[in-house]
C-alpha positions as CSV (number, residue, x, y, z in Angstrom):
1,M,25.2,-11.6,-7.3
2,R,26.9,-13.9,-9.9
3,P,30.0,-13.5,-10.7
4,D,29.9,-12.6,-14.5
5,Q,27.3,-9.6,-13.2
6,R,29.9,-8.6,-10.9
7,D,32.3,-8.5,-14.3
8,E,29.6,-6.7,-16.0
9,I,29.9,-4.0,-12.9
10,S,33.6,-3.9,-13.0
11,A,34.0,-3.4,-17.0
12,S,31.6,-0.5,-16.7
13,V,33.6,0.9,-13.9
14,A,36.8,0.5,-15.3
15,A,35.3,1.7,-18.7
16,R,34.4,4.9,-17.1
17,R,38.2,5.3,-15.9
18,E,39.3,4.8,-19.5
19,L,36.8,6.9,-21.2
20,G,36.1,9.9,-18.6
21,P,33.5,11.7,-17.8
22,D,32.2,12.9,-21.0
23,Y,30.8,9.2,-21.1
24,D,29.2,8.6,-17.6
25,E,25.5,8.9,-19.1
26,A,25.9,6.3,-21.7
27,L,27.9,4.3,-19.1
28,A,24.9,4.4,-16.2
29,E,22.2,4.2,-18.7
30,G,24.0,0.6,-19.5
31,L,24.2,-0.2,-16.2
32,V,20.8,0.9,-15.4
33,E,19.5,-1.1,-18.3
34,R,21.4,-4.3,-17.3
35,I,20.5,-3.9,-13.5
36,G,16.7,-3.6,-15.0
37,E,16.7,-6.5,-16.8
38,E,17.8,-8.9,-14.2
39,I,15.4,-7.4,-11.9
40,D,12.8,-8.2,-14.7
41,K,14.1,-12.0,-14.6
42,R,13.7,-12.3,-10.7
43,V,10.1,-10.8,-10.8
44,D,9.3,-13.4,-13.7
45,A,10.6,-16.2,-11.9
46,R,8.8,-15.3,-8.7
47,L,5.6,-14.8,-10.6
48,R,5.9,-17.9,-12.4
49,A,6.5,-19.6,-8.8
50,A,3.2,-18.1,-7.4
51,G,1.2,-19.5,-10.5
52,Q,1.1,-16.4,-12.4
53,Q,2.0,-16.0,-16.1
54,P,4.3,-12.5,-16.6
55,A,3.2,-10.2,-19.2
56,P,5.3,-9.7,-22.4
57,G,7.5,-6.6,-21.4
58,G,8.2,-7.8,-17.7
59,L,5.2,-6.4,-16.0
60,P,2.4,-8.5,-14.7
61,A,-0.7,-8.6,-16.8
62,E,-2.7,-7.3,-13.9
63,P,-0.8,-6.3,-10.3
64,P,-2.1,-8.4,-7.4
65,A,-4.4,-6.7,-5.0
66,Y,-3.6,-5.2,-2.2
67,R,-5.3,-4.2,0.9
68,A,-5.7,-0.4,0.9
69,R,-5.8,-0.5,4.3
70,G,-3.7,-1.7,7.2
71,A,-4.8,-4.5,9.5
72,G,-5.5,-2.4,12.1
73,S,-7.9,0.2,10.6
74,G,-10.8,-2.0,11.7
75,F,-10.0,-1.8,15.0
76,A,-9.3,2.1,14.4
77,I,-12.8,2.5,13.3
78,A,-14.3,0.8,16.0
79,L,-12.2,2.8,18.8
80,V,-13.2,6.2,17.2
81,S,-16.8,5.3,16.8
82,L,-16.9,4.5,20.5
83,I,-15.0,7.4,21.4
84,F,-17.7,9.6,19.4
85,G,-20.4,7.6,20.4
86,T,-20.0,7.8,24.1
87,G,-19.2,12.1,24.1
88,A,-22.2,12.3,21.8
89,T,-24.1,10.4,24.1
90,S,-23.2,12.2,27.0
91,V,-23.3,15.9,25.5
92,V,-26.9,14.5,24.7
93,L,-27.4,13.1,28.2
94,G,-26.4,16.3,29.8
95,N,-28.3,19.2,27.6
96,A,-31.6,17.6,26.8
97,A,-34.4,18.8,29.4
98,N,-36.7,16.1,27.9
99,A,-36.2,12.5,28.6
100,V,-37.9,11.2,25.5
101,V,-35.5,13.5,23.2
102,Q,-32.6,12.0,24.9
103,A,-33.6,8.7,24.4
104,V,-34.6,9.4,20.8
105,L,-31.4,11.2,20.3
106,V,-29.2,8.4,21.8
107,V,-30.3,5.8,19.7
108,L,-30.3,8.2,16.6
109,I,-26.5,8.6,17.3
110,W,-26.0,4.9,17.9
111,V,-28.1,4.0,15.0
112,A,-25.6,5.9,12.6
113,I,-22.5,5.1,14.0
114,T,-23.4,1.3,13.4
115,V,-24.9,1.9,10.1
116,I,-21.3,3.8,9.5
117,N,-19.4,0.6,10.6
118,V,-21.2,-1.6,9.1
119,A,-20.8,0.1,5.6
120,Y,-17.0,0.8,6.3
121,A,-17.2,-3.5,6.9
122,R,-18.7,-4.1,3.9
123,R,-16.8,-1.9,1.5
124,R,-13.6,-3.9,2.9
């Protein structure tokens, strides 16, 4: 924190003591505004350092794209797919009487799981 910022905060605290609790809201608003301006300056400096031009008003014209999903979400969907696919396969193999029906159902299960995983991967 710069010395002039420290002085501003100290002055706000001293003014609060002198003016009393009736002026708490006005002093707090002024302090929040000064802090907000400082944050805006720091954000603008970081945007310039990253090669982006800050928009007027202190906010970036277009926020950077963030990943909606975490890094482990691909692994998680693959693991869940394997668990459900294995479970569904064991149910089909344990219940269907005809071997041809079993084979067709197992292929359908794994094709559906593959389609879901490919669609998920492409959407990322």
